[in-house]
C-alpha positions in Angstrom: -1.6 -18.1 2.6 1.5 -17.1 4.7 1.2 -14.4 7.3 4.1 -12.5 8.6 3.7 -11.2 12.1 6.6 -9.0 13.0 7.6 -7.0 16.0 10.4 -4.6 15.3 11.5 -3.2 18.6 13.6 -0.3 17.3 10.7 1.2 15.5 8.0 -0.3 17.7 5.8 -1.7 14.9 3.7 -4.9 14.6 2.9 -5.8 11.1 0.9 -8.4 9.1 1.6 -8.7 5.4 -0.5 -10.5 2.9 -0.6 -10.7 -0.9 -2.9 -7.7 -1.3 -3.0 -6.1 2.1 -1.0 -4.8 5.0 -2.1 -4.3 8.6 0.4 -2.5 10.9 0.4 -1.1 14.4 2.5 2.0 15.2 3.0 2.3 19.0 4.1 5.9 18.8 0.7 7.0 17.5 -1.3 4.0 18.9 -2.7 3.6 15.3 -3.5 0.4 13.5 -3.3 1.1 9.7 -5.1 -1.1 7.2 -4.0 -1.0 3.5 -5.1 -2.8 0.4 -7.9 -5.3 0.0 -8.9 -7.9 2.6 -10.5 -10.9 0.9 -9.6 -13.6 3.3 -11.6 -16.8 3.7 -13.4 -17.1 7.0 -12.6 -16.2 10.5 -9.6 -18.6 10.6 -7.7 -16.5 8.1 -8.6 -13.3 9.9 -7.3 -14.7 13.2 -3.8 -13.1 12.9 -5.4 -9.7 12.3 -7.8 -10.2 15.3 -4.8 -11.3 17.4 -2.9 -8.1 16.5 -6.0 -6.0 17.4 -6.3 -7.9 20.7 -2.6 -7.6 21.4 -2.8 -3.9 21.0 -5.7 -3.8 23.5 -3.8 -6.0 25.9 -0.9 -3.5 25.8 -3.4 -1.1 27.4 -2.8 2.2 25.6 -5.1 5.1 26.6 -6.5 5.2 23.1 -6.3 3.4 19.8 -7.1 4.4 16.3 -8.1 2.1 13.5 -7.2 3.8 10.2 -9.2 2.2 7.4 -8.7 5.1 5.0 -6.5 3.0 2.7 -8.5 -0.2 2.9 -10.2 -0.5 -0.5 -12.2 -3.6 0.2 -13.3 -5.7 3.2 -15.3 -8.9 2.6 -18.1 -10.2 4.9 -15.7 -12.3 7.0 -13.6 -9.2 7.6 -16.7 -7.2 8.5 -17.6 -9.9 11.0 -14.1 -9.9 12.5 -14.1 -6.1 12.8 -17.7 -6.1 14.3 -16.7 -8.7 16.9 -13.7 -6.6 17.8 -15.8 -3.5 18.3 -18.4 -5.4 20.3 -15.6 -6.6 22.5 -14.4 -3.1 23.0 -17.7 -1.9 24.4 -16.8 -3.3 27.8 -13.4 -1.6 27.8 -14.3 1.6 29.6 -10.6 2.7 30.1 -9.7 2.8 26.4 -10.9 5.3 23.9 -11.2 4.1 20.3 -11.3 6.1 17.1 -12.0 4.8 13.5 -10.8 6.8 10.5 -12.6 6.1 7.3 -12.7 7.5 3.7 -15.9 8.9 2.2 -14.4 8.1 -1.2 -14.6 4.3 -0.5 -18.3 3.3 -0.8 -18.5 0.4 1.7 -16.9 2.4 4.5 -19.6 5.0 5.2 -22.3 2.4 5.8 -20.3 -0.1 7.7 -18.5 2.3 9.9 -21.7 4.1 10.9 -23.1 0.6 11.9 -20.0 0.0 14.0 -20.7 3.3 15.8 -24.2 1.9 16.6 -22.5 -1.2 18.1 -20.3 1.1 20.2 -21.9 4.4 20.8 -18.8 6.0 22.4 -16.8 5.1 19.3 -15.3 8.2 17.7 -15.8 7.9 14.0 -14.1 10.4 11.6 -14.9 10.2 7.9 -12.7 12.2 5.5 
């Protein structure tokens, strides 16, 4: 699988494109948008996405938003990656994190509530 990791300075976007998914960061809104279906094999294949998440944190915005509203599927390796990221964010007291989810996507309500248990100050919004 080939990953494209792009930084386009003029529109200030970082993006990872896969066969059935897209993950992109928009600096103007400090939002990481997930689209499609993430069915990657193991943590090695999720490494570029985790790197993008960590790069965003390293850029030190006051807040970040993970928009999962258009992520139709996330396999167990993706759940592990996202959980580890949230656990790592618990120690970051200077950055506020919000996760946006869709009630219409069955896996999201259960998983995202569990992420909120991992990070009690996580702002979770289900629409």
